C-alpha positions in Angstrom: 28.3 90.4 -20.3 31.7 90.0 -18.7 32.7 93.5 -19.7 29.6 94.9 -18.1 30.1 92.9 -14.9 33.6 94.3 -14.6 32.2 97.8 -15.1 29.6 97.2 -12.3 32.3 96.0 -9.9 34.6 99.0 -10.7 31.7 101.4 -10.2 30.5 99.8 -6.9 33.9 99.6 -5.2 35.5 102.8 -6.5 36.3 105.7 -4.1 37.7 108.0 -6.7 35.3 110.0 -9.0 37.3 109.4 -12.2 37.5 105.7 -11.5 33.7 105.6 -11.2 33.5 107.4 -14.6 35.5 104.5 -16.1 33.1 102.0 -14.6 30.1 104.0 -16.0 31.7 104.0 -19.4 32.4 100.3 -19.4 28.9 99.1 -18.2 26.9 100.2 -21.3 29.6 98.8 -23.7 29.0 95.4 -22.3 25.2 95.7 -22.0 24.6 97.0 -25.5 26.9 94.3 -27.0 25.1 91.6 -25.1 21.7 92.8 -26.1 22.7 93.0 -29.8 24.3 89.6 -29.8 21.3 88.1 -28.0 18.9 89.6 -30.6 21.0 88.3 -33.5 21.4 84.9 -31.9 17.6 84.5 -31.4 16.8 85.6 -35.0 19.3 83.1 -36.4 18.6 80.1 -34.2 14.8 80.1 -33.9 12.6 78.5 -36.5 11.1 81.0 -38.9 7.5 80.9 -37.9 8.4 81.8 -34.2 11.0 84.4 -34.9 8.8 87.4 -34.8 7.3 86.3 -31.5 10.7 86.0 -29.9 11.8 89.3 -31.3 8.8 91.0 -29.7 9.6 89.2 -26.3 13.2 90.4 -26.4 12.3 93.9 -27.2 9.6 94.1 -24.5 11.9 92.6 -21.9 14.5 95.3 -22.7 11.9 98.1 -22.4 10.4 96.7 -19.1 14.0 96.3 -17.8 14.8 99.9 -18.6 11.8 101.1 -16.7 12.3 98.9 -13.6 16.0 99.9 -13.4 14.9 103.5 -12.9 12.4 102.5 -10.3 15.1 100.6 -8.4 17.3 103.7 -8.2 14.4 105.7 -7.0 13.4 103.2 -4.3 16.8 102.3 -3.0 19.1 105.4 -2.5 22.3 103.5 -2.3 23.5 102.9 -5.9 26.1 100.3 -4.9 23.4 97.9 -3.6 21.3 98.4 -6.7 24.3 97.9 -9.1 25.5 94.8 -7.3 22.1 93.1 -6.6 19.9 94.1 -9.5 22.6 94.3 -12.2 25.7 92.3 -11.2 24.0 89.3 -9.7 21.7 88.5 -12.6 24.6 88.9 -15.1 26.7 86.5 -13.0 23.8 84.0 -12.9 23.3 84.3 -16.7 27.0 83.9 -17.4 27.1 80.7 -15.3 24.0 79.3 -17.1 25.6 80.1 -20.5 28.9 78.5 -19.6 27.3 75.3 -18.1 24.3 74.7 -20.3 25.0 76.2 -23.8 27.6 74.7 -26.1 29.2 76.3 -29.1 27.1 76.9 -32.1 27.6 74.3 -34.8 29.6 75.7 -37.7 26.8 74.7 -40.2 24.5 77.2 -38.5 26.8 80.2 -38.8 28.3 79.7 -42.3 26.6 81.3 -45.3 26.5 78.2 -47.4 25.1 75.5 -45.3 24.6 72.0 -46.7 
C-alpha cells in the first residue's frame, strides 16, 4: 500500500510528463501486491467454513471498486483530486488502521508444520 501511495503522490504533484509516467507505473505495483496479499491473508487466517464467503466478498469489492473508479474519473474532470481523495486518502486510512490495530501474525500460523 505504501508503494501505491507514493505513486499517487508522485502522479498528483508532478509537473513533468515523464515523472507522471513513473507515478502511473508505481501505483499498480502497490495495488496489485496489496490485493494479492489481502486475498492470501484472508484465505489463511479465516476458519475453513467461512473462507469461500470471504473470498467472494473480496473479489466483489475489487470488481465494484474498479467500476466506481472509472465513474469518479468521468464525474470529476480533475484527476489530481480523484487520485488524492478517492485513492490516496483511503489507502492512508487503511495503513493507519493496520499499524494501530493489527499485530504481527503468530509464527505458528505461517509455518508449514504447526503444532
